[in-house]
Each structure stands twice: as structure tokens, then as C-alpha cells.
N, C-alpha and C positions, 0 to 999 in steps of 0.2 A: 504493499499499499504506500502511497506517496507520503513522505515524511520531510518536506522541504519547507516547512513552515518559516516564515521570515523571523528576524530578531524581534520585530515589533509584535508579531502574534505572540511569540514566547513571553515577551514582557507583559502583554495584556492578559495572557492567560494567568500568570502569577499574580496579577493585580486583581482579578475578578474571582479567582478560586475561592477564597475566604468567604466572600458574598454567596457564591454558589453553594457552598456547604452550609451556610446559614439558613438558606431559603428552602433547600429540598435535598432529600436523599434521592439518588439516581441509580437505577438498574439499566445497564446497557447490554443488549444481546445482539449478536450477528456481525460484530466486528470483522470477523473473518471473510465477510462478503464484500468489503470494501476493496476496489481494484488496486493493484500494485503500483499503477502509474495512471496518470490522466492521458487524454481528457475523458472526463465523464460529467454528467449532469446529476445533481443531487436534487430530488423533490421531496418535501416535507408538508405535512399537514400544519395547519396554523391556528392556534387556539389562544396564544398568550403573547404578549408583548416581549415576554422573556425567552421565546422560542429560539431566536437567534443565537444568544449566548449559550443556551442549553445545548444546541448542536455544536457549536464551536468547542465547548469544553468536553463534550462526550465522545468526540472523534480524535484520532491521533492528531497531532500538529501537522497540518497541511497548508499549502499555499492557495488559498481559495478566493473566489469572488463571490458575492451574493448579491441578490437584487433586494432592495429595501424602498419603501415608500418615501416619495420626495419631501413629505412633511417633517422627516427627521434630519433633513440634510443641514438646516440651519439651527437645529436644537443647541442650546447653549452648552450641554454636556454630551449628548449622545452623538451628535452630528460629527464631532472631531474623531470620536473613537471608532464609529462606524465607518467613516472614511478610510481611516488608517488600517482597519482591519480587513478592508477589501470590498466595501460596500459599493454598489452601483445604484444611485438613486433614480427612481423611475416615476414619471408622471402617470398616475394610474387612469386618469379620465380621458387620455388621449394617447395616439400612437406616437412613442417616444423612440424615435429612430436613433438618436444619439445613444442612449442607454442600450438599446438593441445591439448596435454595432460593438459597443464595449463588451457586451455579454458574449457575442460570437467570437470576438477577438480573443477573449479569455480562453475558450474552448479550442479555437484554431492554433493557439500557441502552445497546446497541450496541457492546459490548466484544468481547474475544477470550478464548476459554477454551481451554486445553490440558489433555489428559489421555492416559493410556495405557490402551486398551480391555482389555488383558489383565490389568489390576488389579495383578498383581504381576510383579516382575522374572523374565525367563526365566533359568534356571539352566544352560542348554545352548545358549545362542545360537540357538535357533530359536523361531518363533512358538508361544506357548500359545493355547489356545482363548480367544476373546474373551469378556469379561464383558458383560452387557446395559446397563451403565450409560452408556456413550457413545451407544448406540442410544436409550436412554430420553430422555437430555437432548436430542439432536438431534431426535428425534421430537416432543418437547414445545416446542422453541424453533424448529423449521422453519428451521433456518440452513445455510448451506453448509458443508461439512466439507473441510478441507484435510489430506489425508495426508502425513506426513513420515516418511520412512524413515531410520533410523539403521543404519549398515552398520560391522561390526567392532568396535562398542564393547564386545563382550564379551571382547576381547582386552586391555582397558586394564589390568584388575586385574594380570593375569599379567604384563604388561610392566612395570607400576609395580614390582612385587616385584623386578624384575631390572634397574631403573634405566634401562629402554628406553623410547623415545618412540614412541607408536602412531601408526599412520595410520588415521583414520576418515573416513567419508563421510556427509554429509547430503543427502538427495534430497527435493525438495519436489514432490509430485505436483500434478495438476490438481485444483482444487476440484470436488466433486460434491454433489448433494442426494439425500435419501432420496426414492423414490417414495411417492405417495400410498397410504396403507393403507386398509383397508375401513372404518375407523371415522375420523371427523373428530375425534373427541374424545380418545381415548386408544388407544394401540397395544396390540394383543392380545399375548398370550405368544408366539404364532407369529410375528407380525409382528416383534416385537423380536429373536427368534432370526434371522429372516431379515434384518434390518436390520443385526444385529451381524455376521453372516457377509459382507454386504455391505461394511461398514467394513473389516473384516479383509482382504479379498481386494484392496481397493483399496491397502491397505499392502503385501500380499504381492507385487503387481505390480511394485512399486519395489525389491524385494529379491532378492539372489542366491539360488540354490538351497539354500545350507546354511543359510539363515535361515527357510526357509518352514514348516518343522515340522508343526504340525496342519493346514496349509493346502496342503501340497505336492500331494496328489491332489485338490484341490477342483475340481469341474466349473465352478464359478463363476469360479475364477481362470483356468482354461483358456478359458473363454469371453472373459474380459476380455483376455487375451493374444492372442486370435484377433481382437480388434477387435469383439466381439459383446456384446450386453446381458447381463450376468451376473445380472440380477434373477430370472428363471425358475428357474435353478439354485439361487439362494439361497432361494427358496420351497420348492422340493423338499427341500433340506437341512433347513429348519426343520421341515417336515411330518414328515420321518423322525425328527428328535430329539423332537418332541412326541408320536409315536406311542406309545401304551401299550406297556409291556414285553411283555405278553402277546402282542401283534400282532407285534412285532418277533421275538419267539421262534418264532411260528408260521412267519414268512417264513423265518427261518434253517433251521428244521426241513424246510421245503418244498424248500429248496435242497440239503439233504443227501440227498433221496430219489432 
């Protein structure tokens, strides 16, 4: 696994480890699944503002970049630390081509990039629908994807307010790659939806039932849990989502007849 963390990363790790130990006890499983070298893309579920430092401290010291919301860039405290640790600040409400180029460059140079496919933090402890950003980057870069599930981090804020230490779990899944699409140049909208669903069910399979949220009833997740190929179910889901509303309405109407 890559262990070329920068001196700044090592200094930052020593700085925040005491805070880390005070806030929670962490169980980490699956470290053997981390590729020995980059490039690869890390995808994580997102339930707490402290998810980034949790991943940072749970993995071996590696030289990585990660996507983070633009609102943290000018924060008086976090902004400087996030930038120094490898943060790429992203405008969430619009196509941020500059950040996208930085993310792809990190992978093209053989590095490691981390992001949360949901885009925003879940407010109820369950998976939200994934956004297409992770799928777009993975499809363009054609790199392995490493799913990392964070369990029970949604309880941290509640416990902190009551001066309680939380117990959280980090599960590193097996890396996987996106299947080839119909086009060798650029993924279509339907392919991006299918890729996104595939990424999200690879996260969901590592999570307990209470965290599954939007993917609890996913046929692709059921296939993965059964040891089957989830890709056909992902394609079916993407076709359903891209079907014109009029067609979906007709299908709904026909079911009520």
C-alpha cells in the first residue's frame, strides 16, 4: 500500500491524534484491501463533519488529495489545515471545472483521490442518492475504486454534546473497477447513472441496515450480497431513472388498471 505521506501529513497526524482518541474509539477492518500503490479513487459515505479526519487517521500515512466543500476554504481554522492536507475545494452548486481538473490530475500523476459520492452530509444517518461526480472521475481516469464505509459516525455530534466518547467503525472494502461502457471516449448520462449506482452499492454492502437509506431496496445491492454481478441491475436502474416522465407515468397508470 502507498506510504509516501508528506511531512505535513505526518505533523498533522501527530497534532490531531490526541483529539481523535478523546472523541471516539475506532475499529478498522480491511486494511489489507488498500492497493499497494496509486492511482486509485477512495469513496466514502458521509454522515459527520469529522469524517475526513477519521479516514485520514484510520488509513496508513499516504499522500492523498480529497474533495471538500468550498465553504470550508476560507474558514479561519479548518481552511488552512484542509488545504495543507490535500483538500481540493469544490463549488457544489455548479460545474467546477477547475476542481475537476485538479482531481483528475491527482489520479493521472499516480496519486490517491478521496471523495464522498453523496456530495453532502447525510442528516439522518442513512445513504443519500449518489451524485455523478465520483462516477465521472472514475470513468475518465479508469482507476480502481476503493470503497470505505464509516459506521456510526452520525452519533458523534450527539455524544460530544453530552461529553460521551463514541464508538465508530471503518470498513475498507475490496477495490473494484467500472465496467467498460458503450463509448470509449466519454460516458453517457445513462452510463454515469449506472456507474453511480454501482459505486453506491459497493459502499452499501459494507454498511449495516440502518445506514442503507436510498439503497436499502436496491436489486443491485441484493445481487452483490448474493455474490452475483450487480451491473445488470445497475443498468436497469439507470434506464428507469432516465426514462421520460411521461413514460414513467404511463407505467404507473397501467399498474393501477
